[in-house]
C-alpha positions in Angstrom: 34.8 -3.8 -13.4 32.7 -0.7 -12.5 28.9 -0.6 -12.5 27.0 1.7 -14.8 25.0 4.4 -13.1 21.7 2.6 -14.0 22.9 -0.4 -12.1 23.4 1.7 -9.0 19.9 3.0 -9.0 18.3 -0.4 -9.7 17.8 -1.3 -5.9 16.2 2.1 -5.3 13.7 1.7 -8.1 12.9 -1.8 -6.9 12.1 -0.4 -3.5 9.9 2.3 -5.0 8.0 -0.1 -7.2 7.5 -2.4 -4.3 6.1 0.5 -2.2 3.8 1.5 -5.0 2.5 -2.0 -5.4 2.0 -2.3 -1.6 0.1 1.0 -1.7 -2.2 -0.4 -4.4 -2.8 -3.6 -2.5 -3.4 -1.9 0.8 -5.8 0.7 -0.7 -7.9 -2.1 -2.0 -8.4 -3.3 1.6 -9.5 0.2 2.4 -12.0 0.3 -0.5 -13.4 -3.2 0.3 -14.0 -2.6 4.0 -13.5 0.9 5.3 -15.3 2.8 2.6 -18.6 0.9 3.0 -18.4 1.2 6.8 -17.8 4.9 6.5 -20.7 5.5 4.1 -23.1 3.5 6.3 -21.9 5.3 9.4 -22.5 8.6 7.8 -26.0 7.5 6.8 -25.2 7.4 3.1 -26.5 3.9 2.5 -28.1 5.0 -0.7 -24.8 6.3 -1.9 -23.2 3.0 -1.1 -25.9 1.2 -3.0 -25.3 3.4 -6.0 -21.6 2.9 -5.7 -22.0 -0.9 -5.6 -24.3 -0.7 -8.7 -21.7 1.2 -10.6 -18.8 -0.9 -9.3 -20.0 -4.4 -8.5 -16.4 -5.5 -7.9 -16.7 -4.0 -4.5 -19.0 -6.8 -3.5 -16.5 -9.4 -4.7 -13.7 -7.6 -2.8 -15.8 -7.7 0.4 -16.7 -11.4 0.0 -13.0 -12.3 -0.4 -11.6 -9.9 2.2 -9.5 -12.6 3.9 -7.6 -13.5 0.7 -7.3 -9.8 -0.1 -5.7 -9.0 3.3 -3.4 -12.0 3.1 -2.2 -10.8 -0.4 -1.9 -7.2 0.8 0.0 -8.3 3.9 2.4 -10.4 1.9 3.1 -7.5 -0.5 3.6 -5.1 2.4 6.0 -7.6 4.1 7.9 -8.0 0.8 8.0 -4.2 0.4 9.2 -3.8 4.0 12.0 -6.3 3.5 13.1 -4.4 0.3 13.0 -1.1 2.2 15.1 -2.5 5.0 17.6 -4.1 2.7 18.0 -0.9 0.6 18.1 1.5 3.6 21.9 1.9 3.3 22.4 1.0 -0.4 25.0 3.2 -1.9 24.0 6.3 -3.9 25.9 7.7 -6.8 28.8 10.1 -6.2 27.5 12.7 -8.6 25.7 15.3 -6.3 22.6 15.5 -8.5 22.2 11.8 -8.8 22.9 11.4 -5.1 20.2 13.9 -4.2 17.7 12.1 -6.5 18.7 8.8 -4.9 18.1 10.1 -1.4 14.8 11.8 -2.4 13.6 8.5 -4.0 14.5 6.6 -0.8 12.6 9.1 1.3 9.5 9.0 -0.9 9.6 5.2 -1.0 9.6 5.1 2.8 6.7 7.6 3.0 4.7 5.6 0.5 5.4 2.4 2.5 4.3 4.0 5.7 1.1 5.3 4.1 0.5 1.8 2.8 0.8 0.3 6.2 -1.6 2.9 7.6 -4.2 2.1 4.9 -3.8 -1.6 5.6 -4.3 -1.1 9.3 -7.4 1.1 8.8 -8.9 -1.4 6.4 -8.1 -4.3 8.8 -9.8 -2.4 11.6 -13.0 -2.0 9.7 -12.9 -5.5 8.2 -12.1 -7.5 11.3 -11.9 -5.6 14.6 -14.9 -3.3 14.3 -17.4 -6.0 13.4 -16.0 -8.2 16.2 -16.5 -5.3 18.7 -20.0 -4.7 17.5 -21.1 -8.3 18.4 
């Protein structure tokens, strides 16, 4: 029994969605921790105060940064496992579909890498930089 073309692309779309979800989670770590530190470092404390007034959720994110980082790390790990599992998944034989499959795989890997970078930057400002300042 042969698979339909949509069944062949299902693993690739799972990897892409996992990467996008991990990007969302890791960018929240950047917003909670790196953005306030950057604004204060640049002397834009008033801008940070205005930002917190408009978006009071930033305070909640900062207060719960440990849970936020655990959730983001879990999503990044899940996304990494899906990326690794799908690294050699078959692509369709049709040249156009194969090219789309390979392009999606490449973009998924880039989004994942960018997500990990955002997570590390957020982690630096949330945990390492305050520890070094003490």
